[in-house]
C-alpha positions as CSV (number, residue, x, y, z in Angstrom):
1,P,-33.6,-56.8,-36.2
2,R,-35.8,-59.8,-36.9
3,T,-34.4,-62.6,-38.9
4,P,-35.8,-62.8,-42.4
5,S,-38.4,-65.5,-43.1
6,L,-38.0,-68.5,-45.3
7,K,-40.6,-67.0,-47.5
8,A,-38.4,-63.9,-48.1
9,I,-35.4,-66.1,-49.0
10,A,-37.6,-68.2,-51.3
11,E,-38.9,-65.0,-53.1
12,R,-35.4,-63.7,-53.6
13,A,-34.1,-67.1,-54.8
14,G,-37.1,-67.8,-57.1
15,V,-37.8,-71.1,-55.5
16,T,-40.5,-72.6,-53.2
17,H,-40.6,-72.2,-49.4
18,A,-40.2,-76.0,-49.1
19,T,-37.0,-76.0,-51.1
20,V,-35.5,-73.3,-48.9
21,S,-36.5,-75.2,-45.8
22,N,-34.9,-78.4,-47.1
23,V,-31.7,-76.7,-48.1
24,L,-31.2,-74.8,-44.9
25,N,-32.1,-77.7,-42.7
26,N,-29.7,-80.0,-44.7
27,K,-32.5,-82.3,-45.8
28,L,-31.2,-82.3,-49.3
29,S,-27.9,-83.7,-50.7
30,P,-28.0,-82.5,-54.3
31,T,-25.7,-84.2,-56.8
32,R,-26.9,-82.6,-60.1
33,P,-24.8,-79.5,-60.9
34,A,-28.0,-77.3,-61.3
35,A,-29.3,-78.5,-57.9
36,V,-25.9,-77.9,-56.3
37,R,-25.8,-74.3,-57.7
38,R,-29.4,-73.7,-56.5
39,A,-28.6,-74.8,-53.0
40,E,-25.5,-72.6,-52.9
41,K,-27.5,-69.7,-54.1
42,I,-30.1,-70.2,-51.4
43,R,-27.4,-70.3,-48.7
44,R,-25.8,-67.2,-50.1
45,I,-29.0,-65.3,-50.1
46,A,-29.8,-66.5,-46.6
47,A,-26.4,-65.2,-45.4
48,E,-26.9,-61.9,-47.2
49,L,-30.2,-61.4,-45.5
50,G,-28.9,-62.3,-42.1
51,Y,-31.0,-65.4,-41.7
52,R,-30.4,-67.4,-38.5
53,P,-32.4,-70.6,-37.9
54,S,-34.4,-70.8,-34.7
55,A,-33.8,-73.9,-32.6
56,A,-36.9,-73.3,-30.6
57,A,-39.1,-73.1,-33.7
58,R,-37.5,-76.2,-35.2
59,A,-38.0,-78.1,-32.0
60,M,-41.7,-77.1,-32.0
61,R,-42.1,-78.4,-35.5
62,S,-40.1,-81.5,-35.3
63,R,-40.7,-82.3,-31.6
64,R,-36.9,-82.9,-31.3
65,T,-34.4,-80.7,-29.5
66,M,-31.4,-81.9,-31.4
67,Q,-29.5,-82.2,-28.1
68,V,-27.9,-85.3,-26.7
69,G,-26.7,-85.4,-23.1
70,V,-23.5,-87.0,-21.9
71,M,-23.2,-88.1,-18.3
72,V,-20.0,-88.9,-16.5
73,F,-19.8,-90.1,-12.9
74,N,-17.5,-87.9,-10.9
75,S,-17.6,-87.7,-7.1
76,P,-15.5,-86.1,-4.3
77,T,-14.0,-89.5,-3.5
78,D,-13.2,-90.5,-7.1
79,H,-11.8,-87.5,-9.0
80,H,-10.3,-89.2,-11.9
81,D,-13.2,-90.9,-13.6
82,A,-14.1,-88.0,-15.9
83,P,-10.7,-87.0,-17.4
84,H,-10.0,-90.2,-19.1
85,N,-13.4,-90.0,-20.9
86,F,-12.4,-86.7,-22.6
87,I,-11.3,-88.3,-25.9
88,T,-14.6,-90.3,-26.0
89,M,-16.5,-87.0,-25.5
90,L,-14.6,-85.4,-28.3
91,G,-15.5,-88.3,-30.6
92,L,-19.2,-88.1,-29.6
93,N,-19.2,-84.3,-30.3
94,A,-17.7,-84.8,-33.7
95,G,-20.1,-87.5,-34.7
96,L,-23.2,-85.6,-33.4
97,Q,-22.1,-82.4,-35.1
98,A,-22.1,-84.2,-38.4
99,S,-25.8,-84.9,-37.9
100,R,-26.5,-81.3,-36.6
101,Y,-26.9,-82.4,-33.0
102,T,-25.3,-80.7,-30.0
103,L,-23.7,-82.4,-27.0
104,S,-24.6,-81.2,-23.5
105,M,-22.8,-82.2,-20.3
106,I,-25.1,-83.5,-17.6
107,R,-23.9,-83.7,-14.0
108,V,-24.7,-86.8,-11.9
109,T,-25.7,-84.4,-9.2
110,E,-28.7,-83.3,-11.3
111,L,-30.1,-86.8,-10.7
112,Q,-29.3,-86.7,-7.0
113,S,-30.6,-83.2,-6.3
114,A,-33.9,-82.7,-4.4
115,E,-34.9,-80.1,-7.0
116,P,-36.0,-81.6,-10.3
117,S,-33.6,-80.9,-13.1
118,R,-34.9,-78.7,-15.9
119,V,-33.0,-80.9,-18.3
120,F,-35.3,-83.8,-17.6
121,E,-38.4,-82.0,-16.4
122,E,-38.6,-80.0,-19.7
123,H,-37.5,-82.8,-22.0
124,M,-34.5,-80.9,-23.3
125,L,-32.7,-84.0,-24.6
126,D,-33.4,-86.3,-27.4
127,G,-31.2,-89.0,-25.9
128,M,-28.4,-89.7,-23.4
129,V,-25.0,-91.2,-23.4
130,V,-23.6,-92.5,-20.1
131,L,-19.9,-92.9,-19.9
132,G,-18.6,-95.3,-17.3
133,P,-20.4,-97.0,-14.3
134,L,-23.2,-95.5,-12.2
135,D,-24.8,-96.6,-9.0
136,P,-27.6,-99.1,-10.0
137,T,-30.2,-96.8,-8.5
138,L,-29.0,-94.0,-10.7
139,E,-29.0,-96.3,-13.7
140,E,-32.7,-97.1,-13.2
141,Q,-33.4,-93.4,-12.8
142,V,-31.6,-92.5,-16.0
143,E,-33.5,-95.2,-17.9
144,S,-36.8,-93.8,-16.6
145,L,-36.0,-90.2,-17.5
146,S,-34.3,-90.9,-20.9
147,P,-35.3,-94.2,-22.5
148,A,-33.1,-93.4,-25.5
149,T,-29.9,-94.0,-23.5
150,V,-26.6,-95.6,-24.7
151,W,-24.3,-97.0,-22.1
152,V,-20.6,-96.8,-22.8
153,D,-18.0,-98.7,-20.8
154,A,-20.7,-99.3,-18.1
155,N,-21.8,-102.3,-16.1
156,R,-25.2,-102.0,-17.6
157,E,-25.6,-103.8,-20.9
158,P,-29.0,-103.4,-22.5
159,P,-29.3,-105.2,-25.9
160,G,-28.4,-102.8,-28.7
161,R,-27.6,-99.9,-26.4
162,S,-24.3,-100.8,-25.0
163,V,-20.7,-100.1,-26.2
164,R,-17.8,-101.9,-24.6
165,R,-14.2,-102.6,-25.2
166,D,-13.1,-106.2,-25.9
167,E,-11.4,-106.8,-22.5
168,V,-10.9,-110.5,-23.0
169,F,-9.0,-109.9,-26.2
170,A,-6.7,-107.3,-24.7
171,A,-6.0,-109.3,-21.5
172,T,-5.3,-112.5,-23.5
173,A,-2.8,-110.6,-25.6
174,V,-1.0,-109.3,-22.6
175,A,-0.9,-112.7,-20.9
176,Q,0.3,-114.4,-24.0
177,A,3.1,-111.9,-24.3
178,V,4.2,-112.8,-20.8
179,V,4.2,-116.5,-21.7
180,D,6.1,-115.9,-24.9
181,A,8.7,-113.9,-23.0
182,G,9.5,-116.9,-20.8
183,Y,8.5,-115.6,-17.4
184,R,7.8,-118.3,-14.8
185,R,5.8,-116.2,-12.2
186,V,3.2,-113.4,-12.5
187,L,2.1,-110.8,-10.0
188,Y,-1.3,-109.4,-11.1
189,L,-1.8,-106.0,-9.5
190,D,-5.5,-105.3,-8.9
191,D,-7.1,-102.5,-7.0
192,Y,-9.0,-102.3,-3.7
193,D,-12.8,-102.7,-4.4
194,T,-13.6,-101.1,-1.1
195,L,-12.3,-97.8,-2.2
196,R,-14.4,-97.8,-5.4
197,P,-17.8,-96.2,-4.6
198,L,-19.5,-98.3,-7.4
199,G,-17.9,-101.7,-6.7
200,E,-16.2,-103.9,-9.3
201,H,-16.3,-102.8,-12.9
202,Y,-17.0,-105.4,-15.5
203,S,-13.5,-104.9,-17.0
204,K,-11.9,-106.2,-13.8
205,T,-13.5,-109.5,-13.9
206,E,-13.0,-110.0,-17.6
207,R,-9.3,-109.0,-17.6
208,R,-8.4,-111.0,-14.5
209,D,-10.2,-114.2,-15.7
210,A,-8.6,-114.0,-19.2
211,V,-5.1,-113.6,-17.7
212,R,-5.6,-116.4,-15.3
213,S,-6.9,-118.7,-18.1
214,V,-3.9,-118.1,-20.4
215,L,-1.3,-118.4,-17.6
216,G,-3.0,-121.5,-16.2
217,Q,-2.8,-123.2,-19.6
218,A,0.9,-122.4,-19.7
219,G,1.5,-123.6,-16.1
220,L,2.7,-120.2,-14.8
221,A,2.3,-119.3,-11.1
222,F,-0.3,-116.5,-10.7
223,E,-0.7,-114.3,-7.7
224,T,-3.1,-111.3,-7.3
225,R,-2.1,-108.4,-5.1
226,A,-4.4,-105.5,-4.2
227,M,-3.1,-102.0,-4.9
228,P,-4.6,-98.7,-3.5
229,Y,-6.6,-97.1,-6.2
230,W,-5.3,-93.6,-7.2
231,R,-2.7,-94.0,-4.3
232,H,-5.5,-93.6,-1.8
233,P,-4.2,-91.9,1.4
234,Q,-6.0,-94.2,3.7
235,V,-4.2,-97.3,2.5
236,H,-0.6,-98.2,2.7
237,D,1.2,-98.1,-0.7
238,P,2.8,-101.5,-1.1
239,S,4.6,-100.7,-4.4
240,I,8.1,-100.5,-3.0
241,E,7.8,-103.8,-1.2
242,L,6.4,-105.4,-4.3
243,L,9.3,-104.1,-6.4
244,Q,11.8,-105.6,-3.9
245,Q,10.2,-109.0,-4.5
246,I,10.7,-108.9,-8.3
247,D,13.3,-111.1,-9.9
248,P,14.1,-111.8,-13.6
249,D,11.6,-114.7,-13.7
250,T,8.7,-112.6,-12.4
251,A,6.4,-110.4,-14.5
252,L,4.0,-107.7,-13.4
253,I,0.6,-107.3,-15.0
254,C,-1.3,-104.2,-13.9
255,Y,-5.1,-104.1,-14.1
256,S,-5.1,-100.4,-15.1
257,H,-2.8,-97.8,-16.5
258,V,-3.0,-95.9,-13.3
259,I,-1.5,-98.8,-11.3
260,A,1.2,-99.2,-14.0
261,L,2.1,-95.6,-13.8
262,A,2.3,-95.8,-10.0
263,M,4.6,-98.8,-10.2
264,L,6.8,-97.0,-12.7
265,G,7.0,-93.9,-10.4
266,S,8.0,-96.1,-7.5
267,A,10.6,-97.8,-9.6
268,S,12.2,-94.6,-10.8
269,A,12.2,-93.2,-7.3
């Protein structure tokens, strides 16, 4: 059966077509008791008549799809980039739902495919959120296909369209805690850039420089050691050897939680 028209709902409710449209499209936020009751009545009648809004019709009228894409880099050589963005995606979805938008997952392979993606060819998205770093060539491609793009935790930082953590603040706090604890030597465990398909992330530079600055002011010895990213099978894991070099005066600072978990695993073994 066809969904009833707004006109049918308006006639049953005794209001204008425009009022029904505004209520059902959440364009009104009534505060007066009479207006609140009227809005409730309109929604009740719409439900009784089996009204269901048409996203296609709304898009034609408003020239908006009410869909936002979220893109996460994930490749066969770097499996773990997507999972740690899960919480961010949950937050995005909750925030967009409050404004009646839907969130759509976009695969990086849709940019790399020889066949044009319908998502971009048919303008299915009102905007895009990119989580994490992309290859610079793909970044330019995203910008050309979706000018309304926000970059989250990415190397790209366009004014007003970038969201980043305060890496300097976090790294400074860690380094100061090491100084306050009375350590005399620090091993800073970094990862191998050569195993990262996108090169060095901005967080690496900011964390390392902030730690070096705080420790330098305190006169602490600072050494950087490269660790295999995600325990890469092609690289020898030096964690056991490093643990054997640790003494009570030496602190370990790990660039990422993954390296810290790897060290804890080696220590417990």
